[in-house]
PAZANU-584943 format. One record per residue: x, y negated, z of N, C-alpha, C, O in turn; residue in one letter. Coordinates in nm, 3 decimals, always signed. Atoms other than C-alpha are relative to their C-alpha. Layout:
N
     n_X     n_Y     n_Z    ca_X    ca_Y    ca_Z     c_X     c_Y     c_Z     o_X     o_Y     o_Z lovo
       X       Y       Z       X       Y       Z       X       Y       Z       X       Y       Z    a
...
! end
This chain:
69
     n_X     n_Y     n_Z    ca_X    ca_Y    ca_Z     c_X     c_Y     c_Z     o_X     o_Y     o_Z lovo
  -0.034  -0.080  -0.061  -0.891  -2.302  -4.781  -0.096  -0.047  +0.082  -0.162  -0.149  +0.104    x
  +0.094  -0.032  -0.136  -1.052  -2.105  -4.493  +0.073  -0.022  +0.061  +0.170  -0.043  -0.012    x
  -0.112  -0.047  -0.025  -0.820  -2.101  -4.240  -0.113  +0.111  +0.142  -0.222  +0.056  +0.160    x
  -0.047  -0.028  -0.044  -0.865  -1.819  -3.960  +0.029  -0.017  +0.100  +0.149  +0.010  +0.101    x
  -0.099  -0.006  -0.150  -0.769  -1.865  -3.596  +0.046  +0.216  +0.082  +0.001  +0.331  +0.086    x
  -0.123  -0.075  -0.028  -0.571  -1.596  -3.475  +0.048  +0.024  +0.162  +0.135  -0.043  +0.217    x
  +0.011  +0.068  -0.167  -0.625  -1.505  -3.069  +0.144  +0.106  -0.064  +0.119  +0.212  -0.122    x
  -0.086  -0.091  -0.020  -0.237  -1.361  -3.087  +0.166  -0.117  +0.054  +0.214  -0.188  -0.034    x
  -0.141  +0.054  -0.026  +0.116  -1.533  -2.906  +0.092  -0.031  -0.104  +0.202  -0.072  -0.066    x
  -0.076  -0.002  +0.116  +0.269  -1.553  -3.230  -0.049  -0.053  -0.081  +0.019  -0.147  -0.121    x
  +0.065  +0.025  +0.078  +0.021  -1.612  -3.462  -0.113  -0.110  -0.003  -0.229  -0.069  +0.003    x
  +0.112  +0.055  -0.034  -0.180  -1.936  -3.440  -0.112  +0.036  -0.177  -0.206  +0.105  -0.137    x
  +0.099  -0.038  +0.040  -0.407  -1.880  -3.792  +0.079  +0.045  -0.157  +0.196  +0.039  -0.196    x
  -0.052  -0.058  +0.120  -0.411  -1.728  -4.137  -0.170  -0.021  -0.087  -0.289  -0.034  -0.057    x
  +0.147  +0.089  +0.122  -0.613  -1.829  -4.506  +0.071  +0.177  -0.094  +0.163  +0.256  -0.072    x
  -0.026  -0.105  +0.097  -0.637  -1.563  -4.813  -0.044  -0.035  -0.089  -0.160  -0.069  -0.107    x
  +0.123  +0.046  +0.178  -0.675  -1.641  -5.187  -0.048  +0.106  -0.102  -0.071  +0.056  -0.212    x
  +0.133  -0.134  -0.031  -0.866  -1.337  -5.254  +0.116  +0.047  -0.251  +0.182  +0.138  -0.301    x
  -0.076  -0.079  +0.109  -0.752  -1.405  -5.680  +0.121  -0.029  -0.033  +0.159  +0.010  -0.143    x
  -0.154  -0.012  -0.013  -0.364  -1.515  -5.594  +0.089  +0.113  +0.018  +0.194  +0.153  -0.032    x
  -0.078  -0.162  -0.074  -0.305  -1.192  -5.381  +0.088  -0.080  +0.083  +0.191  -0.031  +0.127    x
  -0.032  +0.037  -0.131  -0.224  -1.451  -5.137  -0.011  -0.119  +0.172  -0.066  -0.223  +0.207    x
  +0.003  -0.016  -0.142  -0.153  -1.458  -4.771  +0.085  -0.114  +0.042  +0.175  -0.152  -0.033    x
  -0.013  +0.112  -0.040  -0.086  -1.758  -4.539  -0.048  -0.029  +0.157  -0.150  -0.041  +0.226    x
  -0.006  -0.013  -0.152  +0.035  -1.779  -4.220  +0.075  -0.098  +0.136  +0.193  -0.106  +0.168    x
  -0.089  +0.080  -0.061  +0.065  -2.028  -3.958  +0.053  +0.084  +0.109  +0.009  +0.182  +0.168    x
  -0.087  -0.113  -0.181  +0.349  -1.925  -3.658  -0.073  -0.080  +0.092  -0.128  -0.181  +0.049    x
  -0.002  +0.119  -0.184  +0.272  -2.104  -3.301  +0.067  -0.085  +0.007  +0.031  -0.192  +0.054    x
  -0.061  +0.116  -0.008  +0.575  -2.270  -3.352  +0.067  -0.123  -0.097  +0.149  -0.215  -0.094    x
  +0.021  +0.171  +0.139  +0.504  -2.482  -3.697  -0.047  +0.056  -0.031  -0.170  +0.057  -0.029    x
  +0.022  +0.043  +0.129  +0.559  -2.333  -3.938  -0.039  +0.133  -0.053  -0.002  +0.241  -0.006    x
  +0.069  -0.004  +0.164  +0.380  -2.212  -4.250  +0.073  +0.071  -0.090  +0.160  +0.028  -0.165    x
  -0.037  -0.080  +0.179  +0.425  -1.881  -4.500  -0.074  +0.029  -0.052  -0.194  +0.023  -0.025    x
  +0.116  +0.014  +0.088  +0.320  -1.798  -4.790  +0.043  +0.166  +0.025  +0.134  +0.194  +0.104    x
  -0.026  -0.126  +0.024  +0.316  -1.403  -4.862  -0.040  +0.036  -0.079  -0.161  +0.038  -0.054    x
  +0.068  +0.015  +0.208  +0.226  -1.338  -5.261  -0.050  +0.209  +0.023  -0.073  +0.263  +0.132    x
  +0.072  -0.095  -0.007  +0.102  -0.980  -5.338  -0.053  +0.086  +0.065  -0.049  +0.208  +0.047    x
  +0.029  -0.046  -0.131  -0.039  -0.912  -5.054  -0.201  +0.024  +0.025  -0.285  -0.046  +0.082    x
  +0.115  -0.082  +0.006  -0.366  -0.652  -5.120  -0.100  -0.055  +0.108  -0.049  -0.089  +0.215    x
  +0.051  +0.067  -0.058  -0.665  -0.787  -4.970  -0.006  +0.128  +0.094  +0.081  +0.132  +0.181    x
  -0.060  -0.119  -0.114  -0.700  -0.438  -4.766  +0.041  -0.103  +0.145  -0.010  -0.170  +0.234    x
  -0.105  +0.101  -0.117  -0.396  -0.584  -4.570  -0.056  -0.119  +0.038  +0.018  -0.161  +0.128    x
  -0.032  +0.129  -0.034  -0.507  -0.907  -4.515  -0.185  +0.031  +0.098  -0.206  -0.055  +0.183    x
  +0.069  -0.046  -0.125  -0.851  -0.742  -4.304  +0.007  +0.080  +0.085  -0.033  +0.058  +0.199    x
  -0.167  -0.018  -0.086  -0.615  -0.514  -4.176  -0.015  -0.030  +0.141  -0.052  -0.003  +0.255    x
  -0.056  +0.153  -0.157  -0.483  -0.818  -4.022  -0.093  -0.007  +0.148  -0.080  +0.025  +0.266    x
  +0.114  +0.003  -0.047  -0.823  -0.912  -3.947  -0.111  +0.049  +0.158  -0.168  +0.003  +0.257    x
  +0.034  -0.114  -0.106  -0.936  -0.609  -3.768  +0.040  +0.029  +0.120  -0.036  +0.055  +0.213    x
  -0.120  -0.066  -0.076  -0.597  -0.515  -3.563  -0.061  -0.044  +0.117  -0.095  -0.162  +0.108    x
  -0.012  -0.052  -0.175  -0.666  -0.465  -3.185  +0.137  -0.089  -0.009  +0.090  -0.185  -0.070    x
  -0.090  +0.106  +0.075  -0.306  -0.690  -3.251  +0.025  +0.014  -0.107  +0.049  +0.104  -0.188    x
  +0.047  +0.038  +0.142  -0.341  -0.902  -3.487  +0.203  -0.004  -0.002  +0.270  +0.039  -0.096    x
  -0.080  +0.106  +0.002  -0.011  -1.063  -3.389  +0.148  +0.160  -0.012  +0.255  +0.112  -0.046    x
  -0.033  -0.122  +0.050  +0.178  -0.617  -3.427  -0.008  +0.025  -0.132  +0.077  +0.025  -0.222    x
  +0.009  -0.029  +0.179  +0.002  -0.535  -3.734  +0.099  -0.086  -0.152  +0.146  -0.055  -0.262    x
  -0.145  +0.061  +0.063  +0.233  -0.791  -3.865  +0.038  -0.040  -0.003  +0.026  -0.149  -0.058    x
  -0.100  -0.059  +0.027  +0.499  -0.711  -3.814  +0.066  +0.083  -0.042  +0.181  +0.090  -0.084    x
  +0.006  -0.145  -0.026  +0.432  -0.378  -3.811  -0.031  +0.003  -0.246  +0.044  +0.037  -0.337    x
  -0.039  -0.034  +0.156  +0.303  -0.393  -4.212  -0.014  -0.105  -0.093  -0.055  -0.083  -0.207    x
  +0.037  +0.079  +0.131  +0.301  -0.759  -4.373  +0.139  -0.020  +0.022  +0.211  +0.023  -0.069    x
  -0.148  +0.106  +0.027  +0.677  -0.970  -4.223  +0.093  +0.128  -0.075  +0.102  +0.247  -0.045    x
  -0.020  -0.122  +0.090  +0.845  -0.788  -4.483  -0.010  +0.038  -0.074  +0.084  +0.020  -0.152    x
  +0.049  -0.118  +0.070  +0.720  -0.582  -4.655  -0.046  -0.081  -0.148  -0.054  -0.011  -0.250    x
  +0.067  +0.007  +0.118  +0.579  -0.810  -4.930  +0.098  -0.216  +0.002  +0.094  -0.309  +0.082    x
  -0.063  +0.132  +0.039  +0.804  -1.138  -5.093  -0.088  -0.129  +0.101  -0.204  -0.152  +0.135    x
  +0.098  +0.155  -0.116  +0.727  -1.471  -4.862  +0.117  -0.136  -0.058  +0.220  -0.121  -0.124    x
  -0.040  +0.094  -0.017  +0.835  -1.803  -4.862  -0.078  -0.119  +0.149  -0.182  -0.130  +0.215    x
  +0.101  +0.122  -0.124  +0.816  -2.119  -4.606  +0.017  -0.110  -0.059  +0.110  -0.171  -0.111    x
  +0.041  +0.102  +0.014  +0.598  -2.353  -4.645  +0.077  -0.113  +0.045  +0.033  -0.228  +0.029    x
! end
């Protein structure tokens, strides 16, 4: 799994499993989560967002099923 460091006050890094549409998120507080059924375009939009934390909160958090790892 390839992690991408995120320049955000809340998010530390993300990784995406395209075959299973799973987004992995490492938060700066040390918690890791997995988000299910996240479309690949949502992952790329997150990476391209000027504020990745704001994009995550608005478009991913609480919009997809998730679990803490």
